[in-house]
C-alpha positions in Angstrom: 118.7 99.4 103.4 121.3 99.8 106.1 124.0 97.1 107.1 123.8 95.9 110.7 127.7 95.1 110.8 130.2 97.0 112.2 132.1 96.4 109.0 129.2 97.6 106.8 129.0 100.5 109.4 132.7 101.4 108.5 132.8 101.3 105.2 129.8 103.9 105.0 132.1 106.4 107.5 135.0 105.9 105.3 133.2 106.4 101.9 131.1 109.5 103.5 134.2 111.2 105.2 136.1 111.0 101.6 133.2 112.9 100.1 130.7 111.3 98.1 131.3 112.0 94.2 128.2 111.9 91.9 128.6 111.3 88.2 129.9 114.4 86.6 131.9 115.4 89.6 129.6 117.2 91.5 129.8 116.6 95.4 126.7 114.7 97.3 125.9 115.9 100.8 126.9 113.0 103.1 124.4 114.2 105.8 121.5 114.3 103.8 122.4 111.2 102.1 122.8 109.5 105.3 119.7 110.9 107.0 117.8 110.9 103.8 117.7 107.2 103.9 115.8 106.9 107.0 112.3 106.4 107.0 109.2 105.2 109.5 110.5 101.6 109.0 114.2 102.4 109.7 115.3 100.6 113.1 116.6 101.9 115.9 120.2 100.8 115.5 120.0 102.2 111.8 118.8 105.7 113.3 121.6 105.4 115.7 123.9 104.6 113.4 123.3 107.3 111.1 123.3 110.0 113.9 126.5 108.5 115.0 128.1 108.9 112.0 126.9 112.5 111.4 127.8 113.3 114.8 131.7 112.2 114.1 131.8 114.5 111.2 131.7 117.2 114.0 130.6 120.8 113.5 131.1 120.8 109.5 128.0 118.9 109.6 126.0 121.3 111.0 125.0 123.5 107.9 123.6 120.8 106.2 121.2 119.6 109.1 119.2 123.1 108.9 117.2 121.8 105.4 116.6 118.5 107.4 114.4 120.1 110.1 111.9 121.0 107.2 111.7 117.3 106.0 108.4 115.6 106.0 109.7 112.5 107.6 109.5 112.7 111.3 112.5 110.4 111.9 114.8 112.6 109.7 113.6 115.6 111.6 114.3 113.6 114.9 117.6 112.7 113.8 118.7 116.2 112.5 117.7 118.0 116.0 119.6 115.2 117.9 122.5 115.8 116.1 122.2 119.6 116.5 121.8 119.2 120.4 124.6 116.7 120.5 126.7 118.9 118.6 126.2 122.5 119.9 124.8 121.7 123.3 121.7 123.7 123.0 118.0 122.9 123.0 117.0 125.4 120.3 113.2 124.7 120.7 112.5 122.6 117.8 110.1 119.9 118.2 110.4 117.1 115.5 107.1 116.1 116.6 105.3 118.9 115.5 105.1 120.0 111.5 108.1 121.6 110.4 105.9 124.5 108.6 104.6 125.4 112.4 105.5 128.8 113.4 107.4 127.5 116.4 109.2 125.6 114.3 109.9 127.9 111.8 111.2 130.3 114.7 113.3 127.4 116.2 115.2 126.7 112.8 115.8 130.4 112.6 117.3 130.6 116.0 119.3 126.9 115.0 120.9 129.3 111.9 121.7 132.1 114.2 123.4 129.9 116.6 125.6 128.1 114.0 126.4 131.0 112.2 127.6 132.5 115.4 129.8 129.6 116.2 133.5 130.2 116.8 135.4 128.5 113.9 
Protein backbone atom coordinates (compact mmCIF):
# COMPACT_ATOMS: atom_id res chain seq x y z
CA UNK A 1 0.00 0.00 0.00
CA UNK A 2 0.98 3.61 -0.41
CA UNK A 3 2.48 5.53 2.46
CA UNK A 4 0.59 8.57 3.61
CA UNK A 5 3.50 10.78 4.61
CA UNK A 6 5.34 13.39 2.61
CA UNK A 7 8.57 11.51 3.34
CA UNK A 8 7.21 8.30 1.79
CA UNK A 9 6.04 10.23 -1.27
CA UNK A 10 9.42 11.95 -1.60
CA UNK A 11 11.27 8.65 -1.49
CA UNK A 12 8.90 7.19 -4.08
CA UNK A 13 9.57 10.11 -6.42
CA UNK A 14 13.32 9.86 -5.85
CA UNK A 15 13.53 6.17 -6.67
CA UNK A 16 11.11 6.33 -9.59
CA UNK A 17 12.75 9.29 -11.29
CA UNK A 18 16.15 7.63 -11.02
CA UNK A 19 14.71 4.68 -12.90
CA UNK A 20 13.70 1.41 -11.39
CA UNK A 21 15.95 -1.55 -12.06
CA UNK A 22 14.58 -5.05 -11.99
CA UNK A 23 16.68 -8.11 -11.38
CA UNK A 24 18.65 -8.88 -14.48
CA UNK A 25 19.08 -5.19 -15.30
CA UNK A 26 15.93 -4.53 -17.34
CA UNK A 27 14.28 -1.19 -16.70
CA UNK A 28 10.84 -1.15 -15.16
CA UNK A 29 8.27 1.39 -16.28
CA UNK A 30 7.78 3.82 -13.37
CA UNK A 31 4.45 5.06 -14.77
CA UNK A 32 3.00 1.56 -15.01
CA UNK A 33 4.47 0.73 -11.62
CA UNK A 34 2.86 3.74 -9.92
CA UNK A 35 -0.54 3.59 -11.57
CA UNK A 36 -0.63 -0.20 -11.59
CA UNK A 37 -0.71 -0.10 -7.79
CA UNK A 38 -4.08 1.65 -7.86
CA UNK A 39 -7.22 -0.38 -7.28
CA UNK A 40 -10.85 0.30 -6.32
CA UNK A 41 -9.84 0.46 -2.64
CA UNK A 42 -7.22 3.16 -3.24
CA UNK A 43 -7.86 6.29 -1.23
CA UNK A 44 -8.22 9.63 -2.98
CA UNK A 45 -4.91 10.93 -1.59
CA UNK A 46 -3.13 7.83 -2.95
CA UNK A 47 -4.60 8.39 -6.39
CA UNK A 48 -3.70 12.09 -6.34
CA UNK A 49 -0.15 11.30 -5.16
CA UNK A 50 0.33 8.87 -8.05
CA UNK A 51 -1.13 11.34 -10.57
CA UNK A 52 0.99 14.21 -9.25
CA UNK A 53 4.15 12.08 -9.29
CA UNK A 54 3.62 11.02 -12.90
CA UNK A 55 2.80 14.61 -13.91
CA UNK A 56 6.16 15.67 -12.47
CA UNK A 57 7.82 13.29 -14.93
CA UNK A 58 6.50 15.52 -17.70
CA UNK A 59 5.92 14.59 -21.30
CA UNK A 60 8.39 11.72 -21.09
CA UNK A 61 5.65 9.81 -19.25
CA UNK A 62 3.09 10.18 -22.05
CA UNK A 63 3.81 7.04 -24.14
CA UNK A 64 3.57 4.83 -21.04
CA UNK A 65 0.07 6.14 -20.34
CA UNK A 66 -1.51 4.87 -23.56
CA UNK A 67 -1.57 1.15 -22.59
CA UNK A 68 -3.05 2.11 -19.22
CA UNK A 69 -6.13 3.49 -20.98
CA UNK A 70 -6.96 -0.16 -21.73
CA UNK A 71 -6.67 -1.30 -18.11
CA UNK A 72 -9.50 -3.31 -16.59
CA UNK A 73 -9.26 -1.10 -13.49
CA UNK A 74 -11.38 2.03 -13.87
CA UNK A 75 -9.25 3.89 -11.33
CA UNK A 76 -6.14 3.27 -13.47
CA UNK A 77 -7.93 4.51 -16.60
CA UNK A 78 -9.16 7.61 -14.75
CA UNK A 79 -5.68 8.40 -13.47
CA UNK A 80 -4.08 7.87 -16.89
CA UNK A 81 -6.53 10.12 -18.74
CA UNK A 82 -6.27 12.74 -16.00
CA UNK A 83 -2.50 12.87 -16.49
CA UNK A 84 -2.82 13.00 -20.28
CA UNK A 85 -5.25 15.91 -20.02
CA UNK A 86 -3.01 17.81 -17.60
CA UNK A 87 0.18 17.34 -19.59
CA UNK A 88 -1.19 17.83 -23.09
CA UNK A 89 -4.05 20.26 -22.40
CA UNK A 90 -6.38 18.25 -24.67
CA UNK A 91 -9.59 16.39 -23.81
CA UNK A 92 -8.97 13.50 -26.19
CA UNK A 93 -12.57 12.20 -26.12
CA UNK A 94 -11.77 9.26 -23.82
CA UNK A 95 -14.33 8.23 -21.17
CA UNK A 96 -12.73 6.22 -18.33
CA UNK A 97 -16.20 5.24 -17.07
CA UNK A 98 -16.86 3.29 -20.28
CA UNK A 99 -15.26 0.01 -21.29
CA UNK A 100 -11.75 0.47 -22.66
CA UNK A 101 -12.84 -1.77 -25.54
CA UNK A 102 -15.77 0.43 -26.57
CA UNK A 103 -15.53 1.78 -30.10
CA UNK A 104 -15.52 5.37 -28.81
CA UNK A 105 -12.66 4.71 -26.40
CA UNK A 106 -10.65 2.79 -28.99
CA UNK A 107 -10.99 5.79 -31.32
CA UNK A 108 -10.01 8.12 -28.48
CA UNK A 109 -6.92 6.02 -27.73
CA UNK A 110 -5.93 6.28 -31.40
CA UNK A 111 -6.42 10.08 -31.20
CA UNK A 112 -4.27 10.27 -28.05
CA UNK A 113 -1.55 8.33 -29.85
CA UNK A 114 -1.71 10.79 -32.76
CA UNK A 115 -1.57 13.76 -30.40
CA UNK A 116 1.42 12.34 -28.51
CA UNK A 117 3.25 11.35 -31.71
CA UNK A 118 2.95 14.90 -33.06
CA UNK A 119 3.92 16.86 -29.96
CA UNK A 120 6.99 19.04 -30.37
CA UNK A 121 10.08 17.65 -28.67
